[in-house]
N, C-alpha and C positions, 0 to 999 in steps of 0.2 A: 105823833108817838113812832109811826113807822120810820120817819126820817132819824129820830134819836137812835132806834135799834140798828139802822143801817150805819150810822156814823160810829156807833160803839163797836160793830163787827169790822168796819174798816179799820179803826184804830188798833183792835186786837190783831187783825191780820199784819198790819205795819209792824206791831211790836213783835210777832212772831217771826216776820221775815227778818227784821233787824237782829233778832236773837239767833236765828240760823248763820246769819252773815258772821256774827262774833264768833260762833262755835266753830265754824269753818276755818276763820282766820287763826284761831287758837289752835286748832289741830294742824294746820299747815306750820305754824310757828314751833309747836312742840315735836313735830315729825323729825326735824333735824337733831333734836335733842336726844331722840332714841338711840342714835348711833354712838354706841359705846367706843372709847378710846381702845385701840389695839396695843397690846403689849407683847414683846417677845417674838414678833413677826418681821416682815419685811421693812416695815416702817422704822424698826429699831436698828437696822444696820446703819453704822455709822458713815458719814461722808468721808470726803478726802482728809487726809492729815494736813492741818493748818501748815501754811508755807514757811512760817516762821518756827516751826519745830522740827529738830532734827535728831536722828538716833544713832547710835554707835553703828557702824558698818561691820565690824568684825567682832564676833564674840567666840571666845575660846571655849573649847569643850562642848559638851551638849551632844544631843543626837537629833536627827531630823524628826520634826513632828509629824505623826502619821496624818496624811491628809485624809479627807473624807467629804462626800456630798450626801446631805440629808435634808429632809424637808424641816422647816421651821413650824412652829406650832400653828401658824396660819395656812400652812400648806404650800408655802413657797419653797422652792428648791434652794439650796445654799451650800456653797463650797468653802469649807474652813480656810483653804490656803489663801482666798482672796482677801481674807481679812487680816492675816498676818504678813501678808506680801511686803508692807511698808511700815508696819507698826507693831510694837508689842502687844499681845494679846493674853489676857488671863482667861483660862479655860476652867470652868467649873463643872465637875460632873455631879450632878444633883438629882433629885427625885421629888415628886409631889408629896409622897407619903412619908419623906424623911424630915422629921421635926427638927433635928440638928441642923439640917441642911439650910433652912430658911434664915436662921441667925447668921450662919456663915455666910451665905449668899449676900445677904445685906451689907454685911461688914466688907467682904471683897468688893463689892461694888462701890462703896464709899471711897476706898483707897484708890480704885481705878479712875473714879470721878475726879479726884484730885491731881491727876497726871494727864495732861493735855495731850491728845493725839493718840494715847493708849486706848484699847478697847478690851471688851469683855464678851466672851461666849459661853452660854450655859448648854450643857448636853443632858438631855433626860433619856431613860430607857425607851425602847420601842413600844412597849405596851403603855406607856405613860403619856401620850400624846394630849388626850382630851383632858385628863386632870391637870397636865402641866399648863395648859392654856389658861385654865382657872388659877392656878399657881402664879403664873406670870402676872396676872390680871391683880391677884391679891398683894403681891408684893410691888406692883407697878414698875416692872423691870423695863428699863430703857435700852435693853441690849438684845440682841437675837438669841432665842432658844431653840436649839435644834434637837430633833428627836433621832437619837442615834441607835442603830440595831446592835446586836450581840457583838458582831465584828468590831464595830467602832469601839466599844467599851474594852473588848480585848486587846485591840491595839494599842491603846493607852494604859493598859494594865490597871484600869479602873474597875477593882473588885467590887467596891461598894462606894457609895456616896456617904459624904463629901470626898471629892478630890479636886485639890486646886492644883493647877499647872501653870507656869509661866513659860509663854513662847516668845522668843525675841524676833524682830523684824526680819524676815526673810525665812522663818521657820525653823529655828533651832529651839530645842526644848533646854530651858535653863535649869529648871528644878520643879519638883513636884512635891506635894504636901498631902498625903493620905490623911483624911480626917480633919483637915483645915490647916490654916495658918494664921500665925499672929499678925496683927495689923502693921506693926512696925517692920517685922521682917519682910513682909511683902512690899510695902513702901520702900524700903531700901533696895530691894532687888529691882523694882522698876525705875528708881532714880538713877541707877547705875546704867540703865540702857539709853540715857539721853546724853547726847554730845556735851562734855563739860561736866557731866554729872550733875545737871540742873534738878534741884529737888523740888518735887511738888508743883510742876509748871500747871 
């Protein structure tokens, strides 16, 4: 009788030990899954322009784009001119609380995504950093989102969001659209910045 009890206890102990091993293994596997994908931060800064993509070198008219350095929503320091040094950049001034901005942001991002080598930069107000990080995650933004102070907004004459601005390679402002821009209009303006006016690369 005692042997039966001991065998039962040993079996129970082995089962308990096996259960603990399984739980530990499951916790280890799920631990990596707890890391959420980051949007709008350093990981969203685009890499080099593809070698087979070329842009026009001389753009007539326009004014120099006001350069600035600001933190991205993940706290990484970022200088805007690094982005438009060798590629066209569509800058959108937006805010997490601006309902109209979400649809405009997604529309503009779709147009930019169809133009190989072009980039996009979002700028949010200085007091919007934390909500903007959630905004970037909600929209799954695959481009940098910078937190611009009042001076940045004033330099770009961004009175209220949304404001969309097209910057040519090298840093010349081609055109701005307060309140948003039509999809076709932005696409045509971007097309014109490619060598040979190649459409939708």
